[in-house]
C-alpha positions in Angstrom: -12.0 -7.3 -41.2 -13.7 -9.2 -38.3 -17.0 -7.9 -37.1 -17.6 -6.4 -33.6 -17.8 -8.7 -30.6 -21.1 -9.9 -29.2 -20.7 -7.5 -26.2 -20.4 -4.5 -28.5 -23.3 -5.6 -30.8 -25.8 -5.7 -27.9 -26.8 -2.2 -28.5 -26.2 -2.0 -32.2 -29.8 -1.3 -33.0 -29.9 1.6 -30.5 -26.6 3.5 -30.9 -26.7 6.6 -33.0 -24.7 6.3 -36.1 -22.6 9.4 -35.8 -22.7 10.9 -32.4 -19.0 11.7 -32.5 -16.2 11.8 -35.0 -12.6 10.7 -34.8 -9.6 11.7 -36.9 -9.0 9.0 -39.4 -5.9 7.7 -37.6 -4.9 4.2 -36.5 -7.0 4.7 -33.4 -10.0 5.5 -35.5 -9.5 2.5 -37.7 -9.2 0.3 -34.7 -12.5 1.8 -33.3 -14.3 0.9 -36.5 -13.7 -2.7 -35.6 -15.6 -2.3 -32.3 -18.7 -0.8 -34.0 -18.1 2.7 -32.5 -19.2 5.4 -35.0 -16.4 7.1 -36.8 -18.3 8.3 -39.9 -18.1 12.0 -39.7 -14.9 13.9 -40.3 -13.6 15.8 -37.3 -14.5 19.5 -37.7 -13.9 22.6 -35.7 -16.6 22.9 -33.1 -17.3 24.9 -29.9 -18.7 21.8 -28.1 -17.0 19.0 -26.2 -17.1 15.8 -28.3 -16.9 12.2 -27.2 -13.8 11.9 -29.5 -12.0 14.4 -27.2 -11.5 11.4 -24.8 -8.7 10.2 -27.2 -6.8 13.5 -27.0 -7.1 14.6 -23.4 -4.2 14.1 -21.1 -3.9 14.3 -17.3 -0.9 15.0 -15.1 -0.2 13.3 -11.8 2.5 12.5 -9.2 4.6 15.7 -9.5 8.1 15.3 -8.0 10.4 18.3 -7.5 14.1 18.0 -7.9 16.2 18.6 -4.8 17.1 22.1 -6.0 13.5 22.9 -6.8 14.1 23.9 -10.4 12.7 20.9 -12.2 9.6 18.8 -11.7 9.1 15.3 -13.1 5.5 14.1 -13.4 3.4 11.3 -15.0 1.2 11.9 -18.0 -1.7 9.6 -18.8 -2.6 9.1 -22.5 -5.8 7.6 -23.9 -5.1 8.0 -27.6 -5.2 4.4 -28.6 -7.4 1.4 -28.3 -6.8 -0.5 -25.0 -5.7 0.6 -21.6 -4.4 4.1 -21.0 -0.7 4.3 -20.8 1.7 6.7 -19.1 4.9 8.6 -19.9 7.2 10.6 -17.7 7.5 14.3 -18.5 9.6 17.2 -17.0 8.9 20.8 -16.6 11.0 23.8 -15.7 9.5 25.5 -12.7 10.7 29.0 -13.6 9.5 29.0 -17.2 6.7 26.4 -17.2 8.2 24.8 -20.3 7.2 21.1 -20.2 8.2 18.2 -22.5 8.5 14.4 -22.4 11.5 13.4 -20.3 14.2 11.2 -21.6 13.4 11.5 -25.3 10.9 12.8 -27.9 8.1 10.4 -26.7 9.0 10.3 -23.0 10.0 7.4 -20.9 7.3 4.7 -20.4 6.3 4.1 -16.8 5.5 6.2 -13.8 6.3 7.1 -10.2 9.6 9.0 -11.0 11.7 9.6 -7.9 14.8 11.8 -7.6 17.9 10.6 -5.9 18.8 12.8 -2.9 21.6 14.5 -4.8 19.4 15.1 -7.9 21.8 13.4 -10.3 19.7 10.3 -10.9 16.1 9.3 -11.2 14.4 6.0 -10.5 11.0 5.0 -11.7 8.7 2.0 -12.2 8.9 0.6 -15.7 7.3 -2.5 -17.1 9.8 -5.0 -15.6 10.7 -3.3 -12.4 12.7 -0.4 -11.0 14.5 1.6 -13.7 17.2 4.1 -13.2 18.8 6.8 -15.4 20.6 10.1 -15.1 18.8 13.3 -14.4 18.1 13.9 -18.1 16.8 10.4 -18.7 20.0 9.1 -20.3 21.6 5.7 -19.7 18.4 4.1 -18.6 18.7 0.6 -17.3 16.8 -2.0 -15.2 18.1 -1.8 -11.6 15.9 -4.5 -10.1 13.1 -6.7 -11.4 9.8 -6.5 -9.4 7.1 -9.1 -9.2 3.5 -8.3 -8.0 0.6 -10.1 -6.4 -3.0 -10.1 -7.5 -4.1 -9.9 -3.9 -6.6 -7.0 -3.5 -4.5 -5.3 -0.9 -4.7 -1.5 -1.1 -1.3 -0.1 -2.0 -1.4 2.5 0.7 1.8 4.4 -0.1 5.3 4.2 -1.6 6.5 0.8 -3.0 10.1 1.9 -3.5 12.2 4.7 -2.0 15.8 6.0 -2.1 18.0 5.8 1.0 18.9 9.2 2.3 22.6 8.8 1.1 21.4 7.6 -2.4 23.4 4.4 -2.3 20.4 2.0 -2.1 16.7 1.7 -3.0 14.3 -0.2 -0.9 11.3 -1.7 -2.7 8.4 -4.1 -2.4 8.2 -7.2 -4.5 6.2 -10.5 -4.5 7.6 -13.9 -3.7 6.2 -17.2 -4.8 3.5 -18.8 -2.7 4.1 -21.9 -0.6 0.4 -22.9 -0.8 -1.0 -25.4 -3.4 -1.2 -23.9 -6.9 -4.6 -22.8 -8.1 -4.0 -24.7 -11.3 -4.3 -28.0 -9.4 -7.1 -30.4 -10.1 -9.1 -30.2 -7.9 -8.5 -26.7 -6.7 -8.3 -26.5 -2.9 -9.2 -23.1 -1.3 -8.7 -22.4 2.4 -8.2 -18.6 2.5 -11.1 -16.3 3.4 -9.8 -13.8 0.8 -9.4 -16.2 -2.1 -10.4 -13.9 -4.9 -7.9 -11.7 -6.8 -8.0 -7.9 -7.3 -9.5 -8.4 -10.8 -11.3 -11.3 -12.4 -9.5 -11.5 -15.7 -7.6 -13.5 -16.7 -7.0 -14.9 -13.1 -9.9 -16.4 -11.2 -8.2 -16.8 -7.8 -5.7 -15.1 -5.5 -2.2 -16.2 -6.5 -1.2 -16.2 -2.8 2.1 -14.5 -3.5 3.2 -12.4 -0.5 4.7 -8.9 -0.8 8.0 -8.5 1.0 10.8 -5.9 1.4 14.0 -5.9 -0.6 16.9 -3.5 -0.9 19.1 -3.1 -4.0 22.6 -1.5 -4.1 22.5 1.2 -6.8 26.1 0.8 -7.8 26.4 -2.9 -8.0 22.8 -4.0 -8.4 23.0 -6.6 -5.6 19.5 -7.4 -4.2 18.9 -8.4 -0.6 15.5 -9.7 0.7 14.7 -8.2 4.2 11.4 -9.9 5.2 9.7 -13.2 4.6 6.8 -15.3 5.8 3.0 -15.2 5.1 2.5 -11.5 5.6 2.2 -8.5 3.2 4.5 -5.5 3.7 4.3 -2.2 1.9 4.5 1.6 2.3 8.2 2.4 2.8 10.2 5.2 4.4 13.9 5.4 5.3 15.1 6.9 8.6 17.9 9.4 8.2 20.4 6.9 9.6 20.3 5.0 6.3 19.9 1.8 8.3 16.3 1.7 9.5 13.4 1.1 7.1 9.8 1.8 8.1 6.9 -0.3 6.6 3.3 -1.3 7.3 2.1 -4.8 8.0 -1.1 -6.5 9.2 -0.2 -8.4 12.3 -3.6 -10.1 12.8 -3.7 -13.9 13.2 -6.0 -14.1 10.1 -5.0 -11.0 8.1 -7.7 -11.8 5.5 -10.5 -11.7 8.1 -9.4 -8.6 10.0 -8.1 -5.5 8.2 -5.6 -3.8 10.4 -2.2 -2.3 9.4 0.3 -1.3 12.0 3.7 0.5 11.8 7.0 -1.5 11.9 10.7 -1.0 11.2 13.4 -3.3 10.0 17.1 -3.0 10.5 18.8 -3.3 7.1 21.9 -4.9 8.6 20.4 -7.4 11.1 16.9 -7.7 9.6 15.6 -7.3 13.1 11.9 -6.1 13.1 10.4 -3.7 15.6 6.7 -2.9 16.0 5.9 0.8 16.7 2.1 0.8 16.8 -0.4 -1.6 18.2 -4.0 -0.3 17.6 -7.3 -1.7 16.4 -7.4 1.2 14.0 -5.6 1.3 10.7 -2.4 3.2 9.9 -1.6 4.3 6.3 1.2 6.1 4.5 3.6 6.4 7.4 6.9 8.3 6.9 9.9 9.5 9.1 10.5 13.2 9.8 13.8 14.5 8.4 15.4 14.2 11.9 14.0 10.6 12.4 12.4 11.4 15.7 8.7 11.5 14.6 6.5 9.5 12.2 3.6 11.1 10.4 0.8 8.9 9.1 -2.8 8.8 8.0 -4.9 7.1 10.7 -8.2 5.6 11.6 -9.4 4.6 15.1 -12.5 2.5 14.7 -12.2 -1.2 15.4 -13.7 -2.2 12.1 -12.4 -0.6 8.9 -13.3 -1.7 5.4 -10.4 -2.6 3.1 -12.4 -1.0 0.3 -14.0 2.2 1.6 -14.0 4.1 4.9 -16.9 5.5 6.8 -14.5 7.1 9.2 -12.6 10.1 8.0 -8.9 9.6 8.1 -6.8 12.2 10.0 -3.1 13.2 10.0 -1.4 11.7 13.1 2.1 11.8 14.5 4.0 9.2 16.5 7.0 9.9 18.7 9.6 7.2 17.9 11.2 7.2 21.3 8.1 7.2 23.5 5.3 5.8 21.3 3.1 8.8 22.1 0.5 9.4 19.4 -1.2 12.7 18.5 -4.2 13.4 16.3 -2.7 16.4 14.7 -5.6 16.9 12.3 -8.4 16.7 14.9 -9.1 20.4 14.3 -10.3 19.7 10.8 -13.5 17.7 10.6 -13.1 16.2 7.1 -11.2 13.6 5.1 -7.4 14.2 5.2 -5.0 12.8 2.7 -1.6 11.3 3.2 0.8 13.7 5.0 4.0 14.9 3.5 6.9 16.5 5.5 8.4 19.8 4.6 12.1 19.5 3.9 12.9 21.2 7.2 10.5 19.0 9.2 8.6 21.9 10.6 5.3 21.3 8.7 3.1 18.6 7.4 1.3 19.1 4.1 -1.9 17.1 3.3 -5.1 17.4 1.3 -8.6 18.0 2.7 -11.9 17.1 1.0 -14.5 19.8 1.4 -17.8 20.4 -0.4 -16.9 18.8 -3.7 -13.3 20.1 -3.8 -10.0 19.0 -2.4 -7.7 21.7 -0.9 -4.1 21.6 0.2 -3.3 22.5 3.8 -0.3 22.5 6.1 0.1 22.2 9.9 3.0 22.9 12.2 4.4 19.5 13.1 4.5 20.6 16.7 0.8 21.5 16.6 -1.1 24.6 15.9 -3.6 26.1 13.4 -3.9 24.7 9.9 -3.1 27.0 6.9 -4.7 26.6 3.5 -2.1 26.6 0.7 -4.5 26.3 -2.2 -6.5 26.7 -4.2 -7.3 30.1 -2.7 -10.6 30.6 -0.9 -13.5 30.9 -3.2 -11.8 29.0 -6.0 -12.9 25.5 -7.0 -10.3 22.9 -7.6 -9.0 19.5 -6.4 -5.4 18.8 -5.5 -4.6 15.3 -6.6 -0.9 15.1 -5.8 1.8 17.5 -4.8 5.5 18.0 -4.0 6.9 20.5 -1.6 9.9 22.7 -2.3 12.5 23.8 0.2 11.0 27.4 0.2 7.5 26.1 1.0 6.1 26.5 -2.5 4.3 23.5 -3.9 3.9 22.0 -7.3 0.6 20.2 -7.5 -1.5 18.2 -10.0 -4.9 19.9 -9.7 -8.2 19.3 -11.4 -10.4 22.4 -12.1 -13.9 23.0 -13.5 -12.2 23.6 -16.9 -9.7 20.8 -17.2 -8.4 17.4 -16.1 -5.5 17.6 -13.6 -2.7 19.8 -14.8 0.4 21.2 -13.0 0.1 24.3 -10.8 2.4 26.2 -8.5 0.8 26.9 -5.1 2.3 29.3 -2.6 1.0 30.1 0.9 -1.2 33.2 0.7 -0.9 33.4 -3.0 -2.8 32.5 -6.1 -2.4 29.2 -8.0 -0.2 29.7 -11.1 -0.6 27.2 -13.9 2.7 25.6 -14.7 1.8 23.4 -17.6 -1.4 22.7 -19.6 -1.3 19.6 -21.6 -4.8 20.1 -23.1 -4.5 23.6 -24.4 -4.9 22.5 -28.0 -7.8 20.2 -27.4 -9.9 22.5 -25.3 -9.0 25.7 -27.0 -12.3 27.4 -28.2 -14.4 24.7 -26.6 -17.4 25.7 -24.6 -16.9 24.2 -21.2 -20.2 23.7 -19.5 -20.5 25.5 -16.1 -21.2 23.4 -13.0 -23.1 25.4 -10.4 -23.4 24.5 -6.7 -26.7 24.9 -4.8 -28.1 23.6 -1.5 -31.5 22.4 -0.5 -33.3 21.0 2.5 -34.0 17.3 2.5 -37.0 15.4 4.0 -35.6 15.8 7.5 -34.5 19.4 7.1 -30.8 18.4 6.7 -28.9 20.7 4.3 -27.6 18.9 1.2 -25.3 20.3 -1.5 -25.8 19.5 -5.2 -24.0 20.5 -8.4 -25.7 21.0 -11.8 -23.7 20.9 -15.0 -25.6 23.3 -17.3 -25.7 22.9 -21.1 -23.9 25.8 -22.9 -26.5 28.5 -23.6 -29.0 27.4 -21.0 -30.0 29.8 -18.3 -32.1 33.0 -18.0 -34.3 33.3 -21.0 -34.2 29.6 -21.9 -37.6 28.3 -22.6 -39.2 26.2 -19.9 -38.7 22.4 -20.2 -36.1 22.9 -23.0 -33.5 20.5 -21.6 -33.6 16.9 -20.2 -31.7 16.2 -17.0 -29.5 13.2 -16.1 -29.1 12.5 -12.4 -25.5 11.1 -11.9 -25.1 9.5 -8.5 -21.6 9.1 -7.1 -20.2 5.8 -5.7 -18.6 5.1 -2.4 -20.9 5.7 -0.7 -18.2 7.7 1.1 -17.1 9.9 -1.7 -18.0 13.2 -3.2 -18.8 14.9 -6.5 -18.0 18.5 -7.4 -17.5 21.0 -10.1 -14.3 19.5 -11.6 -14.1 18.7 -15.3 -15.8 15.4 -16.0 -15.8 14.4 -19.7 -19.0 12.4 -19.7 -20.9 15.2 -18.0 -19.4 17.7 -20.5 -20.4 15.5 -23.4 -23.9 15.2 -22.0 -24.1 19.0 -21.6 -22.9 19.5 -25.2 -25.8 17.2 -26.3 -28.2 19.4 -24.4 -28.5 17.4 -21.1 -28.2 19.0 -17.7 -26.4 16.8 -15.2 -27.3 16.7 -11.6 -24.9 15.5 -8.9 -26.1 15.2 -5.3 -23.7 14.8 -2.4 -26.2 12.8 -0.4 -25.8 12.0 3.4 -22.8 9.6 3.8 -20.7 11.7 1.3 -17.3 12.9 2.3 -16.3 16.5 2.5 -19.1 17.5 5.0 -17.7 16.2 8.3 -17.8 13.0 10.2 -21.4 13.3 11.4 -22.6 13.7 7.8 -20.6 10.6 6.8 -22.1 8.6 9.7 -25.7 9.5 8.7 -25.8 6.6 6.3 -25.0 3.9 8.9 -27.4 1.0 8.9 -29.6 2.8 6.4 -28.5 2.0 2.9 -31.0 2.9 0.2 -32.8 5.0 2.8 -32.1 8.6 3.7 -29.5 9.1 1.0 -31.9 7.9 -1.7 -34.4 10.4 -0.5 -31.7 13.1 -0.6 -31.2 12.3 -4.3 -34.9 12.5 -5.1 -35.3 15.8 -3.1 -32.4 17.1 -5.1 -34.2 16.5 -8.3 -37.2 18.4 -7.0 -35.0 21.3 -5.9 -33.3 21.4 -9.3 -36.6 21.5 -11.1 -37.7 24.5 -9.0 -34.4 26.4 -9.3 -33.8 25.7 -13.0 -37.3 25.9 -14.8 -35.7 25.1 -18.2 -35.3 21.5 -17.1 -38.0 19.2 -18.4 -39.5 17.1 -15.6 -40.9 14.7 -18.2 -37.4 13.9 -19.5 -35.3 12.7 -16.6 -32.7 10.0 -16.6 -30.7 8.4 -13.7 -27.4 6.7 -13.6 -24.5 5.9 -11.3 -21.5 3.7 -10.8 -20.9 1.2 -7.9 -22.9 2.6 -5.0 -24.3 5.1 -7.4 -25.5 2.1 -9.5 -26.9 0.5 -6.4 -28.9 3.7 -5.7 -30.0 3.9 -9.4 -31.4 0.3 -9.1 -33.2 1.3 -5.9 -34.7 4.6 -6.8 -36.4 3.2 -9.9 -38.2 0.7 -7.5 -39.5 3.8 -5.6 -40.7 6.1 -8.4 -41.6 5.8 -12.1 -40.5 9.4 -12.8 -37.3 8.5 -14.6 -37.7 7.7 -18.3 -34.4 5.7 -18.5 -31.8 4.3 -16.1 -28.1 3.3 -16.6 -26.5 1.6 -13.6 -22.9 0.7 -13.9 -21.2 -1.9 -11.7 -24.3 -1.9 -9.6 -25.6 -3.9 -6.6 -29.1 -5.2 -6.8 -29.0 -7.7 -3.9 -27.1 -6.6 -0.8 -27.1 -10.1 0.7 -25.5 -11.8 -2.4 -23.2 -8.8 -2.8 -21.7 -9.3 0.7 -20.8 -12.9 0.0 -19.6 -12.6 -3.6 -17.5 -9.4 -3.3 -13.8 -9.6 -2.9 -14.3 -7.2 0.1 -16.2 -9.0 2.8 -15.8 -6.3 5.4 -17.6 -3.5 3.6 -21.1 -4.1 4.9 -19.7 -5.1 8.3 -18.4 -1.6 8.6 -21.6 0.0 7.4 -23.9 -2.1 9.7 -21.6 -2.6 12.7 -21.6 -6.4 12.4 -21.5 -9.4 10.1 -24.7 -9.9 8.2 -25.6 -13.1 10.0 -25.7 -11.2 13.4 -28.3 -8.9 15.0 -30.9 -9.1 12.3 -28.7 -7.4 9.7 -29.5 -10.0 7.0 -33.1 -9.0 7.1 -32.2 -5.3 7.0 -30.0 -5.9 3.9 -32.8 -7.9 2.1 -35.4 -5.2 2.8 -33.2 -2.6 1.2 -32.2 -4.6 -1.8 -33.6 -3.3 -5.2 -34.4 -6.9 -6.4 -36.7 -7.3 -3.4 -39.0 -4.6 -5.0 -38.3 -5.2 -8.7 -42.0 -5.7 -9.3 -42.4 -1.9 -8.8 -40.0 -0.9 -11.6 -41.4 0.8 -14.7 -38.2 2.4 -16.0 -36.2 0.9 -18.9 -32.8 -0.1 -17.7 -29.4 -0.4 -19.5 -27.4 -2.6 -17.0 -23.7 -2.2 -17.6 -20.7 -4.0 -16.0 -17.1 -4.9 -16.4 -16.6 -8.6 -16.9 -13.4 -8.6 -14.7 -15.2 -6.8 -11.8 -14.8 -8.7 -8.5 -15.6 -5.8 -6.2 -19.2 -6.0 -7.4 -19.7 -9.4 -9.0 -21.3 -9.4 -12.4 -24.0 -11.7 -10.9 -25.5 -8.6 -9.4 -26.7 -7.4 -12.8 -27.4 -10.8 -14.1 -30.0 -11.5 -11.4 -31.5 -8.0 -11.8 -31.6 -8.4 -15.6 -33.6 -11.7 -15.3 -35.9 -10.2 -12.6 -36.6 -7.1 -14.8 -37.5 -9.4 -17.7 -39.8 -11.4 -15.5 -41.6 -8.2 -14.6 -41.8 -7.2 -18.2 -39.5 -4.1 -18.0 -37.3 -3.4 -21.0 -33.7 -4.3 -20.0 -30.4 -4.6 -21.8 -27.2 -6.1 -20.3 -24.1 -4.4 -21.5 -20.8 -6.1 -20.6 -17.3 -4.8 -21.2 -14.5 -7.4 -21.5 -11.3 -6.9 -19.4 -12.9 -4.0 -17.4 -12.8 -4.2 -13.6 -14.8 -2.1 -11.2 -13.9 1.1 -13.0 -13.9 1.5 -16.8 -10.5 2.4 -18.1 -10.1 1.5 -21.8 -10.7 4.6 -23.9 -12.7 3.0 -26.6 -15.0 1.5 -23.9 -15.4 4.9 -22.3 -16.3 6.4 -25.7 -18.6 3.6 -26.6 -20.4 3.7 -23.2 -21.0 7.5 -23.5 -22.4 7.1 -27.0 -24.7 4.2 -26.0 -25.8 6.1 -23.0 -26.8 9.1 -25.0 -28.6 6.9 -27.5 -30.5 5.1 -24.7 -31.7 8.4 -23.2 -32.6 10.0 -26.5 -34.7 7.0 -27.5 -36.6 6.9 -24.2 -37.0 10.7 -23.9 -38.6 10.6 -27.3 -40.9 7.8 -26.2 -39.7 5.4 -28.8 
C-alpha cells in the first residue's frame, strides 16, 4: 500500500493519532492511505465526531410537481474519498415519505426540473441534459452539454422547459476561435486569462457560452446565439417563442462586469435588449403573463464579479415600456433571486438578516413584504425553495441542529419538517448551542456575535475551563449565524468554544453597515473582532483568556493574518485561503475587480496602492509572535497560493513557527470529505499542542 502524499505528511508529527473513528468500510480503508486516523472502532457517543462528516447529507434545490403533491430535490453525499456527489430524491408532500428517485440509489446528477404537465423530468447528468418519466423510468440523454472554465458566475438557470413542454432551452459552450493555450509559445491577450480553478487547467479555455434549444420529441438541437459573448440565465415567455437571457454587452467584457437583460426570438434568432444600465442584473424571469420581468439588481457603476458590497434588491421591469421598479427598496438587506407565484401576483425571495436567511413575499404590484418563514423568533436559513399553487412553500432550510433539510413553510404558520436525512446520524447526539449576543465596538457601533458553547458549559462551569477559537467569516460581505456547522460542532465536542463575529462589512445588517468597511480593510472590522473577544470573555467567564486561537477562510484568513500582527494574545492561528499581501493579491487573483469595488478605484489610482500595502499583513510580519498553520487549496485561483507562500517565508525569516498545509485539487473552498476531516483533525492537534505550550 503506498504511503501518504507529501502534502498529507506535513503535519504527521503533530496530528493526534485517534481524534476520530470511522466504520471499517471502503471509505475508511481509503482514508488510511491518506494518513487520517481510523484506529478506534466507532462507538455510540453523545458527541459530534469528525467521522460524522462521512455520514451527513444535505438537501437542496427543491422542485414541486405542477400538482404540488411531489417534490424532487438534490441530496449531497460525502461518504467516500474524493469530491461529494449528488443524487436526486423525491418526497411525498402529504406524508413526508422521502426516497431516492428513479431507483434504489437514486439518479446521479442534480437540478431536476418538471415538465409543465408533470409527466416528465429533465435534469443535469454527467454528459448533459437527461430526461425521464415522472417516476424516473426510461432515462435517456436528451442533449449533450459542454462547459467553459471561464470564472463567470452562473447567475441563474442554465436550462428550462418551454411553457408547452415541447422544447428545452439550455446553455452550452462552443469551441474557441482564439489560439489554443497548448501552443508553444502560449500567447495571451485577454485580461481575464485565468480559469475558474487552477487544476488541471492553467488558463481560460476561451470557450463561449451560448444558447441552444432542443426538441424533446425528436432531439433536434438548434443553436440560437454565437459570437464572443457569454449568455446564461434563461426564462421562457408564455408565448413559447421568446427566450430571455443575460449577457454582458461591454466592449471588453473581461474588464467591465455588467450583465443586462436580452431576449431572442426562437424562430428568427432576432435579439432585443431590454435593459441598459451600469448596474448588474441577475436571475431575470418572465411573469406568468409575460408582461413583467423580475430580477435581482444592483445599481452601482462598479460591481465585483466575485463579491458585492452593494446589497442586491428585487426589481421588476415592464416589458412594454421598460419602466423599472425597485420593489425590494423597503427591505434594507441582501435579497435573493426572486421567484414568481404561479398566479403572478407575488414574488418570493430570501432576505439575509442577523445571521439567518428568511423567506419573504411581496405583491408584484407593490406593497408590504410578508415573512413566510421561518416564523419570527426562530433561527434558520432558507437555502432554496419552490412555491405551490396554494402559496405554501417547500424549502431546503438549515437550522441550528442540522444541515439543510426539507420543510414546508406556510404564510402565518410554523415550519413543518418534511424530510430529515440525518435523523440516524444525529440521533442522541449533543448538538452544541450557538448563542447570539451583541457588544459595542471601539466607535460605539453595535456588533452581533455568536458563540458555540461546548456541551455542558455554562452556569457553574469553572472559570477558564474551556479554550476559545475565533472563527472569522469570509467575504467580507457575508455573515455567520447559529446554523449547524460541522467543524464548530466538532470543536465544541472537543471542549472548545467557537466565537463568530459579524464585523462591519457583513451582510444582514443593512447597506450602511456593509458600506462601513469601504477603503478600510484590516481596519475597523479587525477591531470589531478583537472587541468581540473581549466581550465574550466578560460574558462567558468559563472561557480561558490564555488559550485563544484564531482562524478564518478567504477574507477571514486575511483578517487572521492581520490580527496576529496586531496582538500576541492568540496562542495559535490557522488561516485558510488567506491573503497576506493586498497588492499582490489584486494582480494575481482571477477577480481583478474586487478591490476596485472596495476602494472605489483601480489600485494604481488615487494613492490606493499605498493604502493596500499599509494594510497588508506581510508589511507587519515582524510583529507576529503566534505560531501559524497556513493552509490552502492548490487549485485556488481566487486567492493565489503565492499569498501563503510569501507569508510562510516571511514568518520563517522572523523566527515564528510556521507550517504550510496544501490540499491537492482543492479550489477556494475545501470540498473533498477526507480533506475536510483531515483539516479538522490537524486543526485540533495544532491548537491542543500550542494551548499546552508544547
